[in-house]
Every structure is written in structure tokens, then in C-alpha cells.
C-alpha positions as CSV (number, residue, x, y, z in Angstrom):
1,X,11.6,-3.6,-5.4
2,X,10.1,-2.4,-8.7
3,X,10.1,1.4,-9.1
4,X,6.9,3.1,-10.7
5,X,8.8,3.9,-14.0
6,X,9.5,0.2,-14.6
7,X,5.9,-0.6,-13.9
8,X,4.3,1.8,-16.1
9,X,7.2,1.1,-19.5
10,X,6.2,-2.6,-18.9
11,X,9.9,-3.4,-20.6
12,X,10.3,-6.9,-22.2
13,X,13.2,-7.0,-19.5
14,X,10.5,-6.4,-16.3
15,X,7.9,-8.9,-18.1
16,X,10.5,-11.4,-18.0
17,X,11.7,-11.0,-14.7
18,X,8.2,-10.4,-12.9
19,X,7.0,-13.8,-14.6
20,X,10.0,-15.8,-13.7
21,X,9.1,-14.5,-9.7
22,X,5.3,-15.8,-10.7
23,X,4.7,-19.0,-8.5
24,X,3.6,-21.4,-10.7
25,X,3.8,-19.6,-14.1
26,X,5.3,-22.9,-15.8
27,X,1.9,-25.0,-14.8
28,X,0.0,-22.1,-16.0
29,X,1.5,-21.5,-19.5
30,X,0.5,-25.5,-20.3
31,X,-2.9,-25.3,-18.1
32,X,-6.1,-26.4,-20.2
33,X,-8.0,-23.6,-18.8
34,X,-7.2,-19.7,-20.0
35,X,-5.1,-17.9,-17.9
36,X,-3.8,-14.0,-18.2
37,X,-1.8,-11.9,-16.2
38,X,-1.8,-8.2,-16.2
39,X,-0.4,-5.2,-14.7
40,X,-2.1,-2.0,-14.2
41,X,-4.9,-3.7,-16.9
42,X,-2.2,-4.4,-19.1
43,X,-1.7,-8.0,-20.4
44,X,1.8,-9.2,-19.4
45,X,1.2,-12.7,-20.3
46,X,-1.6,-15.4,-21.8
47,X,-1.4,-19.3,-21.7
48,X,-1.9,-20.7,-25.0
49,X,-5.9,-21.4,-23.7
50,X,-6.0,-17.6,-23.3
51,X,-4.4,-17.2,-26.9
52,X,-7.3,-19.2,-28.1
53,X,-9.9,-17.6,-26.4
54,X,-9.4,-14.3,-28.1
55,X,-8.8,-15.9,-31.6
56,X,-4.8,-14.9,-31.1
57,X,-2.0,-16.9,-33.1
58,X,1.0,-15.1,-30.7
59,X,1.1,-13.7,-27.3
60,X,2.9,-10.3,-29.1
61,X,-1.1,-9.5,-30.6
62,X,-2.0,-9.0,-27.1
63,X,0.8,-8.2,-24.9
64,X,0.5,-4.5,-23.1
65,X,-2.5,-3.9,-24.8
66,X,-5.1,-3.0,-22.3
67,X,-8.0,-5.9,-21.1
68,X,-10.9,-2.9,-21.0
69,X,-10.3,-3.0,-24.7
70,X,-12.0,-6.1,-24.9
71,X,-14.8,-6.0,-22.4
72,X,-18.1,-6.1,-24.1
73,X,-19.4,-1.9,-23.8
74,X,-22.6,-4.0,-21.5
75,X,-20.3,-5.0,-19.1
76,X,-17.7,-2.7,-19.0
77,X,-18.8,-0.8,-15.8
78,X,-19.5,-3.9,-13.8
79,X,-15.9,-5.6,-14.7
80,X,-13.9,-2.7,-14.0
81,X,-15.8,-2.0,-10.7
82,X,-14.5,-5.8,-9.8
83,X,-11.3,-5.0,-10.5
84,X,-11.3,-1.9,-8.2
85,X,-12.3,-3.3,-5.3
86,X,-9.3,-6.4,-5.5
87,X,-6.9,-5.5,-2.5
88,X,-5.0,-7.2,0.6
89,X,-8.4,-7.4,2.0
90,X,-10.7,-9.0,-1.1
91,X,-7.9,-10.5,-3.0
92,X,-10.2,-12.6,-5.0
93,X,-13.5,-11.8,-6.7
94,X,-16.3,-14.5,-7.2
95,X,-17.0,-16.1,-10.5
96,X,-19.0,-14.0,-12.8
97,X,-20.5,-14.0,-16.5
98,X,-19.1,-11.5,-19.0
99,X,-18.8,-10.9,-22.6
100,X,-15.8,-10.2,-24.4
101,X,-14.5,-9.7,-27.7
102,X,-11.9,-11.8,-29.6
103,X,-9.7,-10.5,-32.0
104,X,-11.3,-11.7,-34.5
105,X,-14.5,-9.3,-33.9
106,X,-16.3,-12.3,-32.4
107,X,-18.2,-11.9,-28.9
108,X,-17.7,-14.7,-26.8
109,X,-19.6,-15.1,-23.2
110,X,-17.3,-16.7,-20.1
111,X,-17.5,-17.2,-16.7
112,X,-14.6,-15.3,-15.1
113,X,-13.1,-14.7,-12.0
114,X,-9.7,-12.8,-11.2
115,X,-7.2,-12.7,-8.3
116,X,-4.7,-10.1,-6.8
117,X,-1.2,-11.5,-6.3
118,X,1.5,-8.8,-5.0
119,X,5.6,-9.4,-6.0
120,X,7.7,-7.0,-4.2
121,X,5.5,-3.9,-4.5
122,X,3.9,-4.8,-7.8
123,X,0.3,-5.4,-8.2
124,X,-0.6,-8.4,-10.8
125,X,-4.2,-9.3,-11.6
126,X,-4.4,-13.1,-12.9
127,X,-8.0,-13.3,-14.5
128,X,-9.4,-17.2,-15.0
129,X,-12.0,-17.8,-18.1
130,X,-14.3,-20.6,-19.2
131,X,-15.9,-19.8,-22.4
132,X,-19.3,-20.9,-22.6
133,X,-20.8,-19.3,-25.8
134,X,-20.7,-23.0,-27.5
135,X,-22.5,-24.4,-24.3
136,X,-25.0,-22.7,-24.0
137,X,-25.8,-21.5,-27.8
138,X,-25.2,-18.1,-27.2
139,X,-25.9,-15.6,-29.9
140,X,-26.4,-12.0,-29.4
141,X,-29.5,-10.7,-28.3
142,X,-31.4,-7.9,-30.0
143,X,-31.0,-5.6,-27.2
144,X,-26.9,-6.1,-27.2
145,X,-27.0,-5.6,-31.1
146,X,-29.2,-2.4,-30.6
147,X,-26.5,-1.5,-27.8
148,X,-23.7,-2.0,-30.3
149,X,-25.0,-0.2,-33.2
150,X,-26.2,2.7,-30.9
151,X,-22.4,3.0,-29.2
152,X,-20.5,2.5,-32.6
153,X,-22.5,5.4,-34.5
154,X,-23.8,7.9,-32.2
155,X,-22.5,11.2,-33.3
156,X,-21.3,12.1,-29.5
157,X,-18.5,10.2,-28.2
158,X,-19.4,8.0,-25.2
159,X,-16.1,7.5,-22.5
160,X,-15.5,6.2,-19.3
161,X,-12.4,6.3,-17.0
162,X,-11.4,4.7,-13.5
163,X,-11.0,6.0,-10.4
164,X,-7.4,7.4,-11.1
165,X,-8.9,9.1,-14.6
166,X,-7.3,6.7,-16.8
167,X,-9.8,6.3,-20.2
168,X,-11.0,2.9,-20.2
169,X,-13.5,2.8,-22.7
170,X,-14.1,5.3,-25.5
171,X,-16.5,5.3,-28.4
172,X,-14.9,4.8,-32.4
173,X,-16.4,8.6,-32.8
174,X,-13.5,9.6,-31.1
175,X,-11.5,9.8,-34.6
176,X,-13.9,12.2,-36.0
177,X,-13.4,14.5,-33.5
178,X,-10.2,14.1,-32.5
179,X,-8.6,12.1,-34.9
180,X,-7.7,8.8,-32.5
181,X,-8.4,5.1,-33.0
182,X,-10.2,4.0,-29.9
183,X,-6.8,1.8,-29.4
184,X,-4.6,5.2,-29.1
185,X,-6.8,6.7,-26.2
186,X,-7.6,3.5,-24.1
187,X,-4.9,3.0,-21.4
188,X,-4.1,7.4,-21.5
189,X,-4.9,10.1,-18.7
190,X,-8.0,11.5,-19.9
191,X,-6.2,15.2,-19.1
192,X,-3.4,14.5,-21.7
193,X,-6.2,15.3,-24.4
194,X,-7.3,18.5,-22.8
195,X,-5.7,22.0,-24.1
196,X,-5.7,22.7,-20.6
197,X,-5.5,20.1,-18.4
198,X,-6.6,22.4,-15.5
199,X,-9.9,22.2,-17.2
200,X,-9.9,18.3,-16.5
201,X,-9.2,18.7,-13.1
202,X,-12.6,21.5,-12.7
203,X,-14.5,18.8,-14.4
204,X,-13.6,16.3,-11.8
205,X,-14.3,18.6,-9.0
206,X,-17.6,19.8,-10.2
207,X,-18.6,15.5,-10.4
208,X,-17.2,14.8,-7.3
209,X,-19.1,17.3,-5.8
210,X,-22.7,17.5,-7.6
211,X,-22.3,14.0,-9.0
212,X,-23.0,14.8,-12.2
213,X,-22.4,17.7,-14.9
214,X,-24.3,19.0,-18.4
215,X,-22.9,20.8,-21.2
216,X,-19.2,21.6,-19.8
217,X,-17.6,23.3,-22.4
218,X,-13.7,22.9,-22.6
219,X,-11.2,22.4,-25.3
220,X,-9.4,19.1,-26.7
221,X,-6.5,18.5,-28.6
222,X,-6.8,17.0,-32.3
223,X,-4.1,14.4,-33.3
224,X,-3.2,16.6,-36.1
225,X,-2.6,19.4,-33.4
226,X,-5.7,21.6,-34.0
227,X,-8.1,22.5,-30.9
228,X,-11.5,21.1,-31.1
229,X,-14.3,23.0,-28.8
230,X,-16.2,20.1,-27.1
231,X,-19.3,20.1,-25.0
232,X,-19.0,17.2,-22.1
233,X,-22.0,16.0,-20.2
234,X,-21.1,13.4,-17.1
235,X,-21.6,11.4,-14.1
236,X,-19.6,10.1,-11.5
237,X,-19.7,6.5,-11.3
238,X,-19.8,4.4,-7.6
239,X,-20.1,1.0,-6.6
240,X,-23.1,-0.4,-4.6
241,X,-21.0,0.5,-1.3
242,X,-20.2,3.9,-2.5
243,X,-17.0,3.9,-3.4
244,X,-16.2,6.4,-6.7
245,X,-14.9,4.4,-9.2
246,X,-14.8,6.8,-12.0
247,X,-16.7,9.0,-14.6
248,X,-18.9,8.4,-17.6
249,X,-20.2,10.2,-20.2
250,X,-20.6,12.0,-23.6
251,X,-18.9,14.6,-25.4
252,X,-19.5,16.8,-28.6
253,X,-17.8,18.8,-31.1
254,X,-19.4,22.3,-31.1
255,X,-16.4,23.9,-32.6
256,X,-18.6,25.1,-35.5
257,X,-21.0,26.5,-33.3
258,X,-18.1,28.3,-31.3
259,X,-16.4,29.7,-34.6
260,X,-20.0,31.3,-35.5
261,X,-20.2,32.6,-31.7
262,X,-17.1,34.2,-32.4
263,X,-17.1,35.7,-35.2
264,X,-20.7,37.2,-34.0
265,X,-19.2,38.3,-31.3
266,X,-16.4,39.7,-33.4
267,X,-18.8,41.5,-35.7
268,X,-20.8,43.1,-32.5
269,X,-17.7,44.5,-31.0
270,X,-15.5,46.1,-34.2
271,X,-16.3,48.9,-36.8
272,X,-16.6,47.1,-40.2
273,X,-14.7,50.0,-42.0
274,X,-12.3,50.3,-39.9
275,X,-11.7,47.1,-37.5
276,X,-10.9,48.6,-34.6
277,X,-13.5,48.9,-31.7
278,X,-17.1,50.1,-31.6
279,X,-18.3,52.6,-29.6
280,X,-19.9,50.4,-27.1
281,X,-17.1,48.0,-27.2
282,X,-14.7,50.7,-26.4
283,X,-16.5,52.3,-23.3
284,X,-17.2,48.5,-21.9
285,X,-13.0,48.0,-22.3
286,X,-12.3,51.5,-21.1
287,X,-14.2,51.0,-17.8
288,X,-12.5,47.0,-17.0
289,X,-9.5,49.2,-17.4
290,X,-10.3,51.6,-15.3
291,X,-11.5,49.1,-12.7
292,X,-8.3,46.9,-12.6
293,X,-6.3,49.9,-12.2
294,X,-8.6,50.9,-9.4
295,X,-8.3,47.7,-7.5
296,X,-4.4,47.8,-8.4
297,X,-4.1,51.4,-6.8
298,X,-6.3,50.1,-3.3
299,X,-3.8,47.0,-3.2
300,X,-0.9,49.2,-3.4
């Protein structure tokens, strides 16, 4: 039996061991149709046909990479939802058309399906895809081009998580806001980037109760260690059956506005010459202290 630590680390030994127990793996290796096997949405195996589909020259370019990195944003929510519903009762998804990004940056259209396999206590998903790009003379539509330009150039950071609050999609502007590249962030828990992880928990609780939230203020940790004030607007994502699939939304850097606000508050509360609290702020602070002492006395 494999433990959670083995599954999360995906060591070379673990991957080799799990693939050895995967029935038919030797046949799949030489199969002319692309096959890929994932754990927690991370690649652990691709046959040669799958490597060619992704324009990869070696499996090391893809192993342990999150598959959501390669799903076109227009298909992202739909494909993630298909993966989320895989279970013992629904072990296989019907074929669907989707777009993916190859390592070359080329957008390819494929027909894909995915199936759930269980080895001991480990859930594996095998995806199979057939490229139809050339067969239908596929070209990126103007709508797709416009969406791609919007996604890549918008000042706000678009993001999406799964039901476990793992980041599955993030816009490239994350580098401007927090110093990370998208590939550094995808697959990480969303609360990892919060200065106070409890703030993320509070945001999720609001979304689960109300379905959406606007202008939620919190602070993120920049890659260089500094603090970034952000404002988040998000909504909960549900399947057609009403199953919670995750969260999507946007956030923006409001650090400059918050710095100005704090400076103005400081100026409003202090005397310019002495730097001490002015009369109004002194009275307000004193009133609060009296209230705290009164409550403490009543509690005792």
C-alpha cells in the first residue's frame, strides 16, 4: 500500500514501481495512439506517440508536470470537470474534443478520453488522444485568438482552482504581481501564497455560502519575500449536476493604493510636529482602552 507521502513526491522509484504494476504497460509503450498516465493530474508516463503529440523529444520534459498546464484556457474548466467526476461509479469519460498546447507553443486539437485505474490505494488516470488538427485543417479561430490575447495581456490575474483548492490555471500576469512564473504556481495549494492562510479559508467559506465574492482584500507573499496587497473577485464552479468543482476569478495588485491609504490614515491620526497621536486619535484610543478594560472586568 502506498502512503500519501509516496504519492505526492512522485519519486523515480515510486513511478517505476507503480508502472511495473500497471497491467499492459509494455503494450501501451509501443501503441501508435498517444497514451499518458497521471497521478494527481501530474504525468508519470507518456508513450512515444504521446511525446510526439506534445512535440517533446524526451519524457523528462513532461514527467511530473501538471496536465492542466497544457489545456487551452477555453477548454480548461470543462476538462477539469471531466477529471473530477472520475470514480468507481464513473471510471471512464466518453470521448470529447479539446485543444492543448504542445511544448512548441502550437495549439493542437484532439479527441480524448480518460479512464480511472486503481493500484492498491493509488488512483491513476490514463488519457488517450488522437490528433485531428491536420485532418480538419484546424486553424485558431478569431475568438480563440482574442481570448488568448486577453488572457495573456490582462492586468488582472485570472486563476482557477480545483475542489481541493489546488491551482490549476493562472494567468502570466502573476509574474508582475507576485514574481512567479505560471508553471511555478500550477499544482500548488492556493493558500500557500497567502500571508495568512486563514484568509484563504475565509474566502472559500464565503464562496461556498454565497457563490461569489467581489473586492475581497487580502495579502499575498511575493517570491522575493515582500507583501502584496490584492483585491480578489471570484465565483464557485459547479458541474451541471451541482457538484462543486472549484473556484475561478481574478485578482489585482492594490499595494500602491493601500500604501497611500495607510499614509493618509497615519497623517489623520498624528500631529505633524511631534509625531504623536493627535487629540481626536488620542480620545478614540482612550475610549477603546476603557471599553476593553470594562469587558475584562465584567468577565472576571
